[in-house]
C-alpha positions as CSV (number, residue, x, y, z in Angstrom):
1,X,9.5,-64.1,-78.5
2,X,8.2,-65.1,-75.1
3,X,11.8,-65.4,-73.7
4,X,12.6,-61.9,-74.9
5,X,9.6,-60.5,-73.2
6,X,10.5,-62.3,-70.0
7,X,14.1,-61.0,-70.2
8,X,12.9,-57.4,-70.6
9,X,10.1,-57.7,-68.0
10,X,12.2,-59.2,-65.1
11,X,14.4,-56.2,-64.5
12,X,11.3,-54.0,-64.2
13,X,9.8,-56.3,-61.6
14,X,12.9,-56.3,-59.4
15,X,13.7,-52.6,-59.8
16,X,10.6,-51.6,-58.0
17,X,10.4,-48.3,-59.9
18,X,6.6,-48.2,-59.5
19,X,6.5,-48.3,-55.7
20,X,6.7,-44.5,-55.2
21,X,4.0,-43.9,-57.8
22,X,1.7,-46.4,-56.2
23,X,2.2,-44.9,-52.7
24,X,1.6,-41.4,-54.0
25,X,-1.5,-42.2,-56.1
26,X,-4.0,-42.0,-53.2
27,X,-2.7,-38.5,-52.2
28,X,-2.9,-37.3,-55.7
29,X,-6.4,-38.6,-56.2
30,X,-7.7,-37.2,-52.9
31,X,-6.1,-33.9,-53.7
32,X,-7.8,-33.7,-57.0
33,X,-11.2,-34.6,-55.4
34,X,-10.7,-32.0,-52.6
35,X,-9.9,-29.3,-55.2
36,X,-13.5,-29.6,-56.5
37,X,-15.1,-28.8,-53.1
38,X,-12.5,-26.8,-51.2
39,X,-10.2,-23.9,-51.9
40,X,-7.3,-24.9,-54.3
41,X,-4.7,-24.5,-51.6
42,X,-6.1,-27.4,-49.6
43,X,-6.3,-29.8,-52.5
44,X,-2.9,-28.7,-53.8
45,X,-1.3,-29.3,-50.4
46,X,-2.6,-32.8,-50.4
47,X,-1.4,-33.4,-54.0
48,X,2.0,-32.0,-53.1
49,X,2.3,-34.6,-50.4
50,X,1.8,-37.2,-53.1
51,X,4.4,-35.5,-55.4
52,X,7.0,-35.4,-52.6
53,X,6.3,-39.0,-51.7
54,X,6.8,-40.0,-55.3
55,X,10.1,-38.0,-55.5
56,X,11.5,-39.3,-52.2
57,X,10.9,-43.0,-52.6
58,X,13.7,-44.0,-54.9
59,X,12.3,-47.4,-55.9
């Protein structure tokens, strides 16, 4: 069972598919926080930077 888990997990480690999500996370979090104290357009602009970053980084 352990070997099957390792064989499934190794491609996910080397594919790097989470890098874009991790890079975009601070922008999305700050955008959500700014939405509570500033007009929506400001927070949405910051969140959009995170969304674009997540879409652009292919790995």
